[in-house]
C-alpha positions, 0 to 999 in steps of 0.5 A, a space after each residue: 499499500 503506497 501514500 496514495 492508496 493511505 491518502 485514499 483510504 483517508 478521503 474515503 473514510 470521510 465521505 466514500 460517494 465523492 469519487 470525483 472530488 476524491 479524484 481531484 484532491 489526489 490529482 489522478 483521474 476517476 478511473 485511477 481512484 476506482 481502480 485502486 478502490 477496487 485493488 484495495 477491496 481485493 486485497 482486503 484492506 477495505 471489507 465493504 463498502 456501505 451507507 452510514 445509515 443515520 439510526 434516528 432517522 430510521 427509528 432507532 435513536 437508542 444506542 445500547 451497549 451490553 457487557 455479557 458474561 457467558 459460561 467459560 467452555 468453548 462449545 458455548 462461547 463458540 455457539 453465543 457467538 454463532 447466534 448472537 449476530 443473528 439477532 437483528 438489532 445487533 450491530 456489533 459483537 465483540 468478544 473481549 477480555 477482562 470482567 465480562 466475555 462480550 461486548 454488544 452494541 444494539 440499536 432500538 426504538 425504546 429503552 423497553 426494547 434494550 430490555 427485551 432484547 437482553 431478557 428475551 434474547 440474549 439471556 436465552 442464548 447458550 451460556 448465558 450468565 449475566 449482563 450489564 447494559 449501558 444506554 448511550 446518552 449521547 455520541 461526539 465520535 462514531 467512526 472508523 480511524 481511518 487516519 491512522 493509515 495515513 501513517 506509514 507502518 511498513 516504511 513503503 
């Protein structure tokens, strides 16, 4: 990945729909931007190109995080990981270290729905032991850190 690829990733992270503006900023053709974009996708540097939905605009104004404890055996951990991603409201699920085993992010219509997801969906998954819920009161930053790619760690 060269410096132009890193700059391209940075600009895509800011506004992926503006390929013409990105091409102008990088002083290359749109065809070159598209070629590099496809190469970055093919190499797995970009895992997907998707629209970021404004959750509050589609009726999901509540963001919550669950810290979940799962019984400590491989079968339950594997089953939990396999099934948690099938819950429609789950946006992210991460196996973590520390006091809890999973960090799960959901978007919901209401606080009541946040409670229902925990008690009627997550708590019924194999190995569930306990959970702690954190409801987001406000967000000041919600993005992928594309600025990190501007720093060439490979020396290229």
